[in-house]
Biopython code that builds the backbone (N, CA, C, O; Angstrom):
import numpy as np
from Bio.PDB.StructureBuilder import StructureBuilder

atoms = [
    (1, "MET", "N", (-26.435, -11.457, 14.633)),
    (1, "MET", "CA", (-26.842, -10.433, 13.685)),
    (1, "MET", "C", (-27.449, -9.247, 14.434)),
    (1, "MET", "O", (-28.190, -9.415, 15.402)),
    (2, "PRO", "N", (-27.118, -8.049, 13.965)),
    (2, "PRO", "CA", (-27.681, -6.874, 14.634)),
    (2, "PRO", "C", (-29.177, -6.731, 14.349)),
    (2, "PRO", "O", (-29.665, -7.099, 13.281)),
    (3, "ARG", "N", (-29.879, -6.191, 15.327)),
    (3, "ARG", "CA", (-31.318, -5.953, 15.170)),
    (3, "ARG", "C", (-31.602, -4.476, 14.913)),
    (3, "ARG", "O", (-32.597, -4.120, 14.283)),
    (4, "ILE", "N", (-30.715, -3.634, 15.409)),
    (4, "ILE", "CA", (-30.927, -2.195, 15.307)),
    (4, "ILE", "C", (-30.516, -1.708, 13.914)),
    (4, "ILE", "O", (-29.516, -2.157, 13.354)),
    (5, "LYS", "N", (-31.295, -0.798, 13.378)),
    (5, "LYS", "CA", (-31.092, -0.299, 12.019)),
    (5, "LYS", "C", (-29.690, 0.288, 11.820)),
    (5, "LYS", "O", (-29.033, 0.003, 10.819)),
    (6, "SER", "N", (-29.237, 1.104, 12.771)),
    (6, "SER", "CA", (-27.919, 1.733, 12.645)),
    (6, "SER", "C", (-26.796, 0.699, 12.700)),
    (6, "SER", "O", (-25.766, 0.860, 12.046)),
    (7, "ALA", "N", (-26.998, -0.364, 13.484)),
    (7, "ALA", "CA", (-25.998, -1.429, 13.573)),
    (7, "ALA", "C", (-25.925, -2.211, 12.265)),
    (7, "ALA", "O", (-24.851, -2.644, 11.848)),
    (8, "LYS", "N", (-27.082, -2.387, 11.624)),
    (8, "LYS", "CA", (-27.109, -3.074, 10.322)),
    (8, "LYS", "C", (-26.354, -2.252, 9.280)),
    (8, "LYS", "O", (-25.588, -2.786, 8.478)),
    (9, "LYS", "N", (-26.590, -0.934, 9.311)),
    (9, "LYS", "CA", (-25.906, -0.042, 8.378)),
    (9, "LYS", "C", (-24.398, -0.073, 8.623)),
    (9, "LYS", "O", (-23.609, -0.155, 7.682)),
    (10, "ARG", "N", (-24.010, -0.006, 9.889)),
    (10, "ARG", "CA", (-22.592, -0.050, 10.252)),
    (10, "ARG", "C", (-21.957, -1.339, 9.734)),
    (10, "ARG", "O", (-20.818, -1.323, 9.269)),
    (11, "MET", "N", (-22.675, -2.442, 9.809)),
    (11, "MET", "CA", (-22.172, -3.725, 9.327)),
    (11, "MET", "C", (-21.948, -3.687, 7.809)),
    (11, "MET", "O", (-20.938, -4.180, 7.308)),
    (12, "ARG", "N", (-22.901, -3.097, 7.093)),
    (12, "ARG", "CA", (-22.755, -2.970, 5.636)),
    (12, "ARG", "C", (-21.543, -2.107, 5.293)),
    (12, "ARG", "O", (-20.756, -2.454, 4.412)),
    (13, "GLN", "N", (-21.397, -0.986, 5.991)),
    (13, "GLN", "CA", (-20.278, -0.084, 5.725)),
    (13, "GLN", "C", (-18.945, -0.764, 6.006)),
    (13, "GLN", "O", (-17.997, -0.629, 5.233)),
    (14, "THR", "N", (-18.878, -1.486, 7.104)),
    (14, "THR", "CA", (-17.647, -2.176, 7.480)),
    (14, "THR", "C", (-17.261, -3.202, 6.425)),
    (14, "THR", "O", (-16.093, -3.323, 6.057)),
    (15, "LYS", "N", (-18.251, -3.934, 5.948)),
    (15, "LYS", "CA", (-18.003, -4.955, 4.927)),
    (15, "LYS", "C", (-17.428, -4.328, 3.650)),
    (15, "LYS", "O", (-16.482, -4.853, 3.064)),
    (16, "THR", "N", (-18.006, -3.213, 3.233)),
    (16, "THR", "CA", (-17.551, -2.520, 2.031)),
    (16, "THR", "C", (-16.136, -1.982, 2.209)),
    (16, "THR", "O", (-15.281, -2.154, 1.340)),
    (17, "ARG", "N", (-15.898, -1.327, 3.347)),
    (17, "ARG", "CA", (-14.586, -0.745, 3.607)),
    (17, "ARG", "C", (-13.509, -1.808, 3.729)),
    (17, "ARG", "O", (-12.386, -1.622, 3.261)),
    (18, "THR", "N", (-13.856, -2.928, 4.362)),
    (18, "THR", "CA", (-12.894, -4.017, 4.519)),
    (18, "THR", "C", (-12.460, -4.537, 3.155)),
    (18, "THR", "O", (-11.273, -4.760, 2.916)),
    (19, "ALA", "N", (-13.420, -4.728, 2.270)),
    (19, "ALA", "CA", (-13.104, -5.213, 0.922)),
    (19, "ALA", "C", (-12.216, -4.212, 0.185)),
    (19, "ALA", "O", (-11.253, -4.599, -0.477)),
    (20, "HIS", "N", (-12.542, -2.934, 0.301)),
    (20, "HIS", "CA", (-11.763, -1.892, -0.370)),
    (20, "HIS", "C", (-10.337, -1.842, 0.173)),
    (20, "HIS", "O", (-9.376, -1.781, -0.594)),
    (21, "ASN", "N", (-10.206, -1.869, 1.497)),
    (21, "ASN", "CA", (-8.886, -1.804, 2.125)),
    (21, "ASN", "C", (-8.049, -3.022, 1.796)),
    (21, "ASN", "O", (-6.844, -2.907, 1.575)),
    (22, "ARG", "N", (-8.677, -4.189, 1.762)),
    (22, "ARG", "CA", (-7.952, -5.415, 1.438)),
    (22, "ARG", "C", (-7.387, -5.350, 0.021)),
    (22, "ARG", "O", (-6.241, -5.731, -0.217)),
    (23, "ALA", "N", (-8.201, -4.862, -0.916)),
    (23, "ALA", "CA", (-7.752, -4.744, -2.305)),
    (23, "ALA", "C", (-6.607, -3.733, -2.417)),
    (23, "ALA", "O", (-5.621, -3.980, -3.111)),
    (24, "ALA", "N", (-6.742, -2.610, -1.741)),
    (24, "ALA", "CA", (-5.724, -1.567, -1.801)),
    (24, "ALA", "C", (-4.409, -2.048, -1.185)),
    (24, "ALA", "O", (-3.335, -1.771, -1.720)),
    (25, "ARG", "N", (-4.489, -2.761, -0.072)),
    (25, "ARG", "CA", (-3.288, -3.271, 0.594)),
    (25, "ARG", "C", (-2.602, -4.326, -0.283)),
    (25, "ARG", "O", (-1.375, -4.393, -0.341)),
    (26, "SER", "N", (-3.400, -5.138, -0.956)),
    (26, "SER", "CA", (-2.858, -6.151, -1.855)),
    (26, "SER", "C", (-2.127, -5.495, -3.025)),
    (26, "SER", "O", (-1.040, -5.928, -3.406)),
    (27, "GLU", "N", (-2.724, -4.460, -3.585)),
    (27, "GLU", "CA", (-2.114, -3.727, -4.694)),
    (27, "GLU", "C", (-0.797, -3.083, -4.242)),
    (27, "GLU", "O", (0.183, -3.065, -4.987)),
    (28, "LEU", "N", (-0.789, -2.566, -3.037)),
    (28, "LEU", "CA", (0.412, -1.950, -2.476)),
    (28, "LEU", "C", (1.538, -2.976, -2.358)),
    (28, "LEU", "O", (2.678, -2.702, -2.731)),
    (29, "ARG", "N", (1.212, -4.151, -1.842)),
    (29, "ARG", "CA", (2.218, -5.218, -1.711)),
    (29, "ARG", "C", (2.772, -5.629, -3.071)),
    (29, "ARG", "O", (3.968, -5.878, -3.217)),
    (30, "THR", "N", (1.888, -5.697, -4.060)),
    (30, "THR", "CA", (2.305, -6.087, -5.408)),
    (30, "THR", "C", (3.297, -5.085, -5.981)),
    (30, "THR", "O", (4.296, -5.475, -6.585)),
    (31, "VAL", "N", (3.027, -3.798, -5.794)),
    (31, "VAL", "CA", (3.911, -2.753, -6.310)),
    (31, "VAL", "C", (5.279, -2.825, -5.620)),
    (31, "VAL", "O", (6.315, -2.644, -6.259)),
    (32, "ILE", "N", (5.270, -3.088, -4.330)),
    (32, "ILE", "CA", (6.523, -3.202, -3.582)),
    (32, "ILE", "C", (7.334, -4.400, -4.086)),
    (32, "ILE", "O", (8.555, -4.320, -4.214)),
    (33, "LYS", "N", (6.646, -5.505, -4.370)),
    (33, "LYS", "CA", (7.330, -6.691, -4.887)),
    (33, "LYS", "C", (7.951, -6.418, -6.257)),
    (33, "LYS", "O", (9.023, -6.939, -6.566)),
    (34, "LYS", "N", (7.283, -5.604, -7.080)),
    (34, "LYS", "CA", (7.817, -5.267, -8.397)),
    (34, "LYS", "C", (9.136, -4.514, -8.274)),
    (34, "LYS", "O", (10.048, -4.717, -9.077)),
    (35, "VAL", "N", (9.239, -3.648, -7.276)),
    (35, "VAL", "CA", (10.489, -2.908, -7.070)),
    (35, "VAL", "C", (11.590, -3.882, -6.678)),
    (35, "VAL", "O", (12.701, -3.820, -7.204)),
    (36, "ARG", "N", (11.279, -4.776, -5.760)),
    (36, "ARG", "CA", (12.284, -5.720, -5.265)),
    (36, "ARG", "C", (12.740, -6.706, -6.334)),
    (36, "ARG", "O", (13.900, -7.118, -6.348)),
    (37, "SER", "N", (11.828, -7.087, -7.233)),
    (37, "SER", "CA", (12.173, -8.101, -8.227)),
    (37, "SER", "C", (12.598, -7.506, -9.572)),
    (37, "SER", "O", (12.808, -8.249, -10.531)),
    (38, "ALA", "N", (12.729, -6.178, -9.655)),
    (38, "ALA", "CA", (13.118, -5.538, -10.918)),
    (38, "ALA", "C", (14.513, -6.005, -11.325)),
    (38, "ALA", "O", (15.419, -6.104, -10.498)),
    (39, "GLY", "N", (14.663, -6.288, -12.609)),
    (39, "GLY", "CA", (15.932, -6.809, -13.115)),
    (39, "GLY", "C", (17.001, -5.745, -13.261)),
    (39, "GLY", "O", (18.094, -5.875, -12.710)),
    (40, "THR", "N", (16.693, -4.702, -13.996)),
    (40, "THR", "CA", (17.690, -3.659, -14.246)),
    (40, "THR", "C", (17.457, -2.463, -13.326)),
    (40, "THR", "O", (16.412, -2.338, -12.688)),
    (41, "ALA", "N", (18.448, -1.600, -13.279)),
    (41, "ALA", "CA", (18.349, -0.396, -12.445)),
    (41, "ALA", "C", (17.266, 0.540, -12.966)),
    (41, "ALA", "O", (16.570, 1.188, -12.184)),
    (42, "ALA", "N", (17.123, 0.611, -14.292)),
    (42, "ALA", "CA", (16.104, 1.489, -14.882)),
    (42, "ALA", "C", (14.696, 1.009, -14.528)),
    (42, "ALA", "O", (13.823, 1.810, -14.197)),
    (43, "GLU", "N", (14.487, -0.302, -14.602)),
    (43, "GLU", "CA", (13.186, -0.870, -14.233)),
    (43, "GLU", "C", (12.893, -0.605, -12.763)),
    (43, "GLU", "O", (11.775, -0.248, -12.390)),
    (44, "ALA", "N", (13.910, -0.787, -11.944)),
    (44, "ALA", "CA", (13.755, -0.576, -10.503)),
    (44, "ALA", "C", (13.407, 0.875, -10.210)),
    (44, "ALA", "O", (12.569, 1.154, -9.353)),
    (45, "GLN", "N", (14.042, 1.793, -10.913)),
    (45, "GLN", "CA", (13.798, 3.224, -10.701)),
    (45, "GLN", "C", (12.362, 3.579, -11.068)),
    (45, "GLN", "O", (11.694, 4.318, -10.345)),
    (46, "ALA", "N", (11.892, 3.047, -12.198)),
    (46, "ALA", "CA", (10.522, 3.317, -12.635)),
    (46, "ALA", "C", (9.514, 2.723, -11.654)),
    (46, "ALA", "O", (8.521, 3.361, -11.305)),
    (47, "ALA", "N", (9.780, 1.502, -11.217)),
    (47, "ALA", "CA", (8.889, 0.837, -10.262)),
    (47, "ALA", "C", (8.892, 1.569, -8.922)),
    (47, "ALA", "O", (7.863, 1.653, -8.252)),
    (48, "LEU", "N", (10.053, 2.098, -8.536)),
    (48, "LEU", "CA", (10.170, 2.826, -7.267)),
    (48, "LEU", "C", (9.313, 4.087, -7.291)),
    (48, "LEU", "O", (8.656, 4.418, -6.305)),
    (49, "LYS", "N", (9.323, 4.783, -8.418)),
    (49, "LYS", "CA", (8.543, 6.016, -8.532)),
    (49, "LYS", "C", (7.057, 5.737, -8.316)),
    (49, "LYS", "O", (6.375, 6.464, -7.594)),
    (50, "GLN", "N", (6.570, 4.679, -8.948)),
    (50, "GLN", "CA", (5.165, 4.296, -8.796)),
    (50, "GLN", "C", (4.880, 3.830, -7.371)),
    (50, "GLN", "O", (3.847, 4.172, -6.795)),
    (51, "ALA", "N", (5.795, 3.050, -6.809)),
    (51, "ALA", "CA", (5.613, 2.521, -5.460)),
    (51, "ALA", "C", (5.585, 3.641, -4.427)),
    (51, "ALA", "O", (4.756, 3.629, -3.518)),
    (52, "GLU", "N", (6.488, 4.608, -4.565)),
    (52, "GLU", "CA", (6.532, 5.714, -3.600)),
    (52, "GLU", "C", (5.218, 6.479, -3.591)),
    (52, "GLU", "O", (4.722, 6.869, -2.534)),
    (53, "SER", "N", (4.665, 6.687, -4.766)),
    (53, "SER", "CA", (3.393, 7.392, -4.867)),
    (53, "SER", "C", (2.291, 6.630, -4.137)),
    (53, "SER", "O", (1.521, 7.215, -3.375)),
    (54, "MET", "N", (2.222, 5.327, -4.374)),
    (54, "MET", "CA", (1.192, 4.510, -3.738)),
    (54, "MET", "C", (1.405, 4.397, -2.228)),
    (54, "MET", "O", (0.444, 4.405, -1.459)),
    (55, "ILE", "N", (2.655, 4.294, -1.812)),
    (55, "ILE", "CA", (2.965, 4.179, -0.384)),
    (55, "ILE", "C", (2.569, 5.464, 0.336)),
    (55, "ILE", "O", (1.990, 5.421, 1.422)),
    (56, "ASP", "N", (2.886, 6.616, -0.276)),
    (56, "ASP", "CA", (2.499, 7.907, 0.307)),
    (56, "ASP", "C", (0.987, 8.001, 0.472)),
    (56, "ASP", "O", (0.481, 8.430, 1.509)),
    (57, "ARG", "N", (0.290, 7.595, -0.560)),
    (57, "ARG", "CA", (-1.170, 7.658, -0.519)),
    (57, "ARG", "C", (-1.727, 6.741, 0.562)),
    (57, "ARG", "O", (-2.652, 7.112, 1.284)),
    (58, "ALA", "N", (-1.163, 5.545, 0.668)),
    (58, "ALA", "CA", (-1.613, 4.604, 1.693)),
    (58, "ALA", "C", (-1.374, 5.171, 3.084)),
    (58, "ALA", "O", (-2.186, 4.970, 3.988)),
    (59, "GLY", "N", (-0.272, 5.873, 3.259)),
    (59, "GLY", "CA", (0.017, 6.505, 4.539)),
    (59, "GLY", "C", (-0.958, 7.622, 4.859)),
    (59, "GLY", "O", (-1.417, 7.752, 5.994)),
    (60, "ARG", "N", (-1.273, 8.428, 3.855)),
    (60, "ARG", "CA", (-2.225, 9.527, 4.058)),
    (60, "ARG", "C", (-3.619, 9.014, 4.404)),
    (60, "ARG", "O", (-4.330, 9.614, 5.211)),
    (61, "LYS", "N", (-3.995, 7.910, 3.791)),
    (61, "LYS", "CA", (-5.344, 7.372, 3.985)),
    (61, "LYS", "C", (-5.425, 6.380, 5.149)),
    (61, "LYS", "O", (-6.447, 5.720, 5.338)),
    (62, "ASN", "N", (-4.358, 6.281, 5.916)),
    (62, "ASN", "CA", (-4.299, 5.390, 7.082)),
    (62, "ASN", "C", (-4.498, 3.919, 6.733)),
    (62, "ASN", "O", (-4.983, 3.136, 7.549)),
    (63, "LEU", "N", (-4.121, 3.560, 5.525)),
    (63, "LEU", "CA", (-4.137, 2.149, 5.153)),
    (63, "LEU", "C", (-2.977, 1.454, 5.851)),
    (63, "LEU", "O", (-3.093, 0.319, 6.312)),
    (64, "VAL", "N", (-1.858, 2.163, 5.917)),
    (64, "VAL", "CA", (-0.717, 1.757, 6.739)),
    (64, "VAL", "C", (-0.328, 2.979, 7.562)),
    (64, "VAL", "O", (-0.668, 4.105, 7.198)),
    (65, "HIS", "N", (0.364, 2.770, 8.638)),
    (65, "HIS", "CA", (0.791, 3.891, 9.486)),
    (65, "HIS", "C", (1.792, 4.751, 8.710)),
    (65, "HIS", "O", (2.544, 4.236, 7.883)),
    (66, "ARG", "N", (1.801, 6.045, 8.974)),
    (66, "ARG", "CA", (2.694, 6.967, 8.249)),
    (66, "ARG", "C", (4.157, 6.584, 8.418)),
    (66, "ARG", "O", (4.933, 6.663, 7.466)),
    (67, "ASN", "N", (4.536, 6.173, 9.613)),
    (67, "ASN", "CA", (5.931, 5.796, 9.847)),
    (67, "ASN", "C", (6.295, 4.515, 9.100)),
    (67, "ASN", "O", (7.417, 4.373, 8.615)),
    (68, "THR", "N", (5.352, 3.593, 9.011)),
    (68, "THR", "CA", (5.570, 2.361, 8.244)),
    (68, "THR", "C", (5.768, 2.704, 6.775)),
    (68, "THR", "O", (6.637, 2.139, 6.111)),
    (69, "ALA", "N", (4.958, 3.633, 6.267)),
    (69, "ALA", "CA", (5.081, 4.066, 4.875)),
    (69, "ALA", "C", (6.456, 4.685, 4.640)),
    (69, "ALA", "O", (7.116, 4.376, 3.648)),
    (70, "ALA", "N", (6.883, 5.549, 5.541)),
    (70, "ALA", "CA", (8.182, 6.212, 5.400)),
    (70, "ALA", "C", (9.320, 5.195, 5.450)),
    (70, "ALA", "O", (10.268, 5.279, 4.669)),
    (71, "ARG", "N", (9.226, 4.244, 6.358)),
    (71, "ARG", "CA", (10.267, 3.226, 6.493)),
    (71, "ARG", "C", (10.349, 2.361, 5.233)),
    (71, "ARG", "O", (11.440, 2.051, 4.756)),
    (72, "THR", "N", (9.201, 1.980, 4.705)),
    (72, "THR", "CA", (9.157, 1.165, 3.489)),
    (72, "THR", "C", (9.772, 1.905, 2.313)),
    (72, "THR", "O", (10.560, 1.336, 1.558)),
    (73, "LYS", "N", (9.412, 3.174, 2.158)),
    (73, "LYS", "CA", (9.975, 3.997, 1.080)),
    (73, "LYS", "C", (11.493, 4.092, 1.207)),
    (73, "LYS", "O", (12.218, 3.967, 0.221)),
    (74, "SER", "N", (11.953, 4.311, 2.409)),
    (74, "SER", "CA", (13.384, 4.452, 2.658)),
    (74, "SER", "C", (14.135, 3.176, 2.292)),
    (74, "SER", "O", (15.181, 3.216, 1.644)),
    (75, "ARG", "N", (13.584, 2.052, 2.716)),
    (75, "ARG", "CA", (14.251, 0.769, 2.428)),
    (75, "ARG", "C", (14.261, 0.458, 0.935)),
    (75, "ARG", "O", (15.246, -0.062, 0.409)),
    (76, "LEU", "N", (13.163, 0.779, 0.256)),
    (76, "LEU", "CA", (13.124, 0.538, -1.185)),
    (76, "LEU", "C", (14.113, 1.441, -1.919)),
    (76, "LEU", "O", (14.803, 0.997, -2.836)),
    (77, "ALA", "N", (14.178, 2.700, -1.515)),
    (77, "ALA", "CA", (15.108, 3.634, -2.156)),
    (77, "ALA", "C", (16.551, 3.163, -1.958)),
    (77, "ALA", "O", (17.364, 3.228, -2.880)),
    (78, "LYS", "N", (16.853, 2.696, -0.769)),
    (78, "LYS", "CA", (18.192, 2.188, -0.463)),
    (78, "LYS", "C", (18.512, 0.969, -1.336)),
    (78, "LYS", "O", (19.624, 0.831, -1.845)),
    (79, "LEU", "N", (17.534, 0.106, -1.494)),
    (79, "LEU", "CA", (17.692, -1.100, -2.317)),
    (79, "LEU", "C", (17.960, -0.739, -3.777)),
    (79, "LEU", "O", (18.827, -1.331, -4.420)),
    (80, "VAL", "N", (17.206, 0.242, -4.299)),
    (80, "VAL", "CA", (17.353, 0.636, -5.699)),
    (80, "VAL", "C", (18.709, 1.298, -5.933)),
    (80, "VAL", "O", (19.325, 1.063, -6.972)),
    (81, "THR", "N", (19.193, 2.121, -4.995)),
    (81, "THR", "CA", (20.475, 2.775, -5.187)),
    (81, "THR", "C", (21.619, 1.770, -5.150)),
    (81, "THR", "O", (22.631, 1.981, -5.818)),
    (82, "THR", "N", (21.494, 0.692, -4.394)),
    (82, "THR", "CA", (22.541, -0.327, -4.376)),
    (82, "THR", "C", (22.521, -1.161, -5.653)),
    (82, "THR", "O", (23.553, -1.690, -6.065)),
    (83, "LYS", "N", (21.335, -1.283, -6.288)),
    (83, "LYS", "CA", (21.233, -2.017, -7.559)),
    (83, "LYS", "C", (21.945, -1.255, -8.678)),
    (83, "LYS", "O", (22.580, -1.854, -9.546)),
    (84, "GLY", "N", (21.831, 0.065, -8.644)),
    (84, "GLY", "CA", (22.319, 0.917, -9.720)),
    (84, "GLY", "C", (23.776, 1.100, -9.729)),
    (84, "GLY", "O", (24.305, 1.801, -10.592)),
]
sb = StructureBuilder()
sb.init_structure("model")
sb.init_model(0)
sb.init_chain("A")
sb.init_seg("    ")
for serial, (resi, resn, name, xyz) in enumerate(atoms, 1):
    if name == "N":
        sb.init_residue(resn, " ", resi, " ")
    sb.init_atom(name, np.array(xyz, "f"), 0.0, 1.0, " ", f" {name:<3s}", serial, name[0])
structure = sb.get_structure()
């Protein structure tokens, strides 16, 4: 356990951020799964729109690397166009 005041604060901040990032990453994965498991082309298109928005945001906020976000979006878009 840290003894220094600033180290204690850093520990609290890290704990909070870790929880927030974990929840956000989980939500991102869920949205991606919805696109992949969509039954019809219309459902897939709607899910893709929501997923792209979340993926872009995750990339901007460094939740995932920007290139990973771009690659994921590209693969999902390709998947949806083949469904349709």
